[in-house]
C-alpha positions as semicolon CSV with decimal commas, in nm:
position;residue;x (nm);y (nm);z (nm)
1;M;4,363;5,866;-0,918
2;I;4,078;5,912;-1,166
3;S;3,731;5,765;-1,123
4;L;3,433;5,829;-1,352
5;Q;3,082;5,734;-1,242
6;R;2,831;5,738;-1,530
7;L;2,971;6,067;-1,654
8;T;2,732;6,211;-1,913
9;K;2,717;6,524;-2,127
10;H;2,432;6,640;-2,350
11;F;2,437;6,930;-2,593
12;G;2,067;6,984;-2,650
13;S;1,933;6,654;-2,785
14;Q;2,283;6,530;-2,875
15;V;2,450;6,288;-2,635
16;A;2,823;6,364;-2,650
17;V;2,930;6,139;-2,359
18;D;2,700;5,857;-2,249
19;A;2,727;5,723;-1,892
20;L;3,104;5,673;-1,900
21;S;3,238;5,477;-1,601
22;L;3,600;5,374;-1,544
23;D;3,893;5,398;-1,302
24;I;4,255;5,490;-1,375
25;P;4,525;5,416;-1,113
26;A;4,850;5,598;-1,047
27;G;5,138;5,524;-1,281
28;Q;4,927;5,431;-1,581
29;I;4,931;5,583;-1,931
30;V;4,586;5,550;-2,084
31;G;4,526;5,609;-2,453
32;L;4,184;5,762;-2,521
33;L;4,081;5,684;-2,878
34;G;3,777;5,751;-3,091
35;P;3,673;5,904;-3,423
36;N;3,593;6,274;-3,455
37;G;3,286;6,354;-3,248
38;A;3,320;6,044;-3,030
39;G;3,333;6,247;-2,707
40;K;3,705;6,241;-2,627
41;S;3,763;6,616;-2,594
42;T;3,428;6,662;-2,420
43;T;3,530;6,402;-2,161
44;L;3,862;6,576;-2,097
45;K;3,694;6,915;-2,070
46;M;3,456;6,781;-1,807
47;L;3,741;6,626;-1,609
48;T;3,931;6,956;-1,610
49;G;3,631;7,168;-1,513
50;L;3,585;7,339;-1,849
51;L;3,242;7,178;-1,898
52;V;2,981;7,084;-1,638
53;P;2,847;6,727;-1,672
54;T;2,478;6,681;-1,747
55;S;2,473;6,391;-1,503
56;G;2,710;6,157;-1,325
57;T;3,033;6,273;-1,170
58;A;3,402;6,198;-1,132
59;T;3,672;6,215;-0,868
60;I;4,031;6,321;-0,925
61;C;4,279;6,233;-0,649
62;G;3,979;6,181;-0,422
63;H;3,823;6,521;-0,493
64;D;3,472;6,534;-0,634
65;L;3,455;6,710;-0,969
66;L;3,131;6,893;-0,883
67;K;3,169;6,948;-0,509
68;D;3,537;7,050;-0,501
69;P;3,629;7,184;-0,847
70;M;3,918;7,406;-0,729
71;E;4,098;7,113;-0,565
72;V;4,046;6,909;-0,881
73;K;4,207;7,185;-1,089
74;R;4,504;7,199;-0,853
75;C;4,561;6,827;-0,912
76;V;4,554;6,826;-1,293
77;G;4,759;6,950;-1,583
78;F;4,588;6,986;-1,920
79;V;4,722;7,025;-2,274
80;P;4,416;7,106;-2,489
81;D;4,402;7,027;-2,859
82;S;4,358;7,398;-2,937
83;G;4,696;7,495;-2,790
84;A;4,536;7,829;-2,695
85;V;4,755;8,086;-2,518
86;F;4,750;8,460;-2,450
87;E;4,914;8,574;-2,773
88;S;4,994;8,924;-2,645
89;L;5,233;8,783;-2,381
90;T;5,586;8,654;-2,429
91;G;5,643;8,288;-2,355
92;L;5,812;8,372;-2,025
93;E;5,534;8,609;-1,919
94;Y;5,276;8,342;-1,992
95;L;5,460;8,070;-1,800
96;E;5,526;8,299;-1,503
97;M;5,156;8,392;-1,498
98;V;5,059;8,022;-1,492
99;A;5,311;7,957;-1,213
100;A;5,167;8,246;-1,009
101;L;4,813;8,110;-1,052
102;Y;4,930;7,782;-0,899
103;G;5,110;7,962;-0,616
104;I;5,461;7,863;-0,724
105;P;5,722;8,109;-0,584
106;A;5,884;8,321;-0,855
107;E;6,237;8,185;-0,806
108;A;6,122;7,822;-0,810
109;A;5,905;7,892;-1,114
110;R;6,194;8,044;-1,308
111;E;6,413;7,740;-1,233
112;R;6,140;7,496;-1,347
113;I;6,088;7,699;-1,663
114;R;6,462;7,683;-1,739
115;Q;6,455;7,304;-1,695
116;F;6,163;7,265;-1,935
117;I;6,304;7,492;-2,204
118;A;6,634;7,303;-2,185
119;F;6,444;6,977;-2,229
120;F;6,255;7,114;-2,531
121;D;6,569;7,280;-2,670
122;L;6,413;7,627;-2,661
123;S;6,614;7,946;-2,639
124;F;6,555;8,157;-2,329
125;D;6,585;8,461;-2,555
126;T;6,292;8,331;-2,759
127;L;6,080;8,315;-2,444
128;T;6,161;8,674;-2,354
129;D;6,186;8,852;-2,691
130;K;5,890;8,718;-2,892
131;L;5,517;8,735;-2,826
132;L;5,336;8,402;-2,831
133;G;5,136;8,519;-3,131
134;A;5,460;8,508;-3,334
135;Y;5,556;8,154;-3,224
136;S;5,541;7,860;-3,461
137;K;5,279;7,594;-3,387
138;G;5,544;7,358;-3,250
139;M;5,701;7,621;-3,025
140;R;5,361;7,718;-2,890
141;R;5,283;7,351;-2,819
142;K;5,605;7,320;-2,616
143;V;5,505;7,622;-2,407
144;V;5,158;7,476;-2,346
145;I;5,305;7,141;-2,236
146;T;5,544;7,324;-2,003
147;A;5,255;7,524;-1,855
148;A;5,057;7,205;-1,790
149;L;5,344;7,043;-1,598
150;L;5,486;7,342;-1,409
151;H;5,296;7,270;-1,086
152;N;5,394;6,900;-1,090
153;P;5,035;6,768;-1,106
154;P;4,961;6,404;-1,015
155;V;4,714;6,375;-1,306
156;V;4,784;6,496;-1,661
157;F;4,550;6,509;-1,959
158;F;4,694;6,541;-2,309
159;D;4,468;6,612;-2,609
160;E;4,664;6,560;-2,935
161;P;4,992;6,668;-2,766
162;L;5,217;6,585;-3,064
163;D;5,034;6,822;-3,300
164;G;5,298;7,059;-3,438
165;L;5,599;6,901;-3,265
166;D;5,901;6,812;-3,479
167;A;6,033;6,455;-3,481
168;N;6,296;6,506;-3,210
169;A;6,054;6,688;-2,980
170;A;5,796;6,413;-3,031
171;V;6,048;6,144;-2,933
172;G;6,146;6,346;-2,627
173;F;5,783;6,398;-2,531
174;K;5,707;6,024;-2,548
175;A;6,004;5,955;-2,320
176;L;5,883;6,230;-2,086
177;I;5,535;6,087;-2,033
178;Q;5,676;5,741;-1,971
179;T;5,904;5,891;-1,706
180;L;5,611;6,078;-1,549
181;A;5,414;5,753;-1,529
182;R;5,705;5,577;-1,358
183;E;5,697;5,858;-1,100
184;G;5,337;5,767;-1,023
185;K;5,138;6,014;-1,229
186;A;4,817;5,909;-1,401
187;I;4,824;6,015;-1,766
188;V;4,539;6,025;-2,016
189;Y;4,660;6,060;-2,374
190;S;4,400;6,138;-2,640
191;S;4,528;6,104;-2,996
192;H;4,450;5,998;-3,351
193;I;4,808;5,869;-3,399
194;L;4,733;5,505;-3,325
195;D;5,080;5,361;-3,368
196;V;5,217;5,599;-3,103
197;V;4,935;5,505;-2,864
198;E;5,006;5,136;-2,925
199;R;5,374;5,182;-2,838
200;V;5,345;5,421;-2,545
201;C;5,021;5,343;-2,359
202;D;4,969;5,072;-2,097
203;R;4,597;5,070;-2,159
204;V;4,362;5,179;-2,438
205;L;4,004;5,302;-2,420
206;I;3,811;5,327;-2,746
207;I;3,491;5,531;-2,736
208;D;3,240;5,588;-3,012
209;K;2,924;5,799;-3,002
210;G;3,008;5,878;-2,640
211;R;3,011;5,515;-2,527
212;L;3,301;5,299;-2,414
213;Q;3,357;5,021;-2,669
214;V;3,668;4,841;-2,541
215;D;3,912;4,875;-2,250
216;G;4,241;4,689;-2,211
217;S;4,608;4,679;-2,297
218;P;4,688;4,722;-2,669
219;A;4,825;4,369;-2,702
220;E;4,529;4,213;-2,518
221;L;4,273;4,397;-2,728
222;V;4,440;4,313;-3,059
223;A;4,461;3,944;-2,961
224;L;4,108;3,929;-2,820
225;H;3,951;4,069;-3,135
226;G;4,179;3,885;-3,378
227;A;4,304;4,209;-3,531
228;R;4,638;4,262;-3,705
229;S;4,701;4,589;-3,521
230;L;4,538;4,848;-3,298
231;E;4,464;5,050;-3,611
232;Q;4,264;4,765;-3,767
233;L;4,078;4,707;-3,441
234;F;3,995;5,077;-3,417
235;T;3,857;5,100;-3,770
236;S;3,648;4,783;-3,730
237;L;3,492;4,909;-3,406
238;T;3,420;5,261;-3,532
239;G;3,275;5,181;-3,875
240;G;3,588;5,242;-4,081
241;D;3,664;4,885;-4,191
242;D;3,579;4,956;-4,555
243;L;3,812;5,256;-4,586
244;E;4,049;5,077;-4,824
245;R;3,764;5,002;-5,063
246;K;3,640;5,361;-5,042
247;A;3,990;5,490;-5,113
248;E;4,018;5,265;-5,417
249;D;3,678;5,375;-5,548
250;F;3,769;5,739;-5,496
251;A;4,105;5,699;-5,672
252;K;3,925;5,553;-5,974
253;T;3,752;5,887;-6,031
254;F;4,087;6,038;-6,131
255;R;4,167;5,769;-6,386
256;P;4,109;5,842;-6,756
């Protein structure tokens, strides 16, 4: 479903993503982990056509990222970490606009929207009466997730999807992506919430400084590296293994 071949992105002299190569099959939930600046969001933006690679390429559902970008975009859904929307539209106007861009008939689009808002426990009146600029962060995130899934894409990219969601919505969302994977969708889940990734993802990729460090199932990686948890493995691989000592030293500055 997803294949990267030495995918690379430079910003001037800075290498954000460095010759990343990997394959992701249908039905798999892949956790994409890395510290800030590791290249996670840059990778997702290249795979969704928002950034042009410096070199290398990728295929999504058999379509070349550079040669056939429109077909790639038809195959993917994307929830960006920004949660950006057109704030001067109501939620319904925004979702109907997204549906029209994907060529979904108006009646079918309205029915899918109703199904999603029922799942997220949103009021239809809220979608029609309030502009998106007045939505809470969590409500806006629900609309963005709905927009990403409206056209039933075979590949879905999530960048910090739980940001702003309340506890019940987060539980529902985790169940949703597991269901989508069982239906054969390939899902890439980028997050800093490591315990959620460990519970939900079939496979974990940890990147640092744009390079792939490890690739495997959470249990396999923890066992292979002799770590107590995915969190400990992550910190040891990305230079954070002395965080507890740093925290203790910092706390001492507040003591009389």
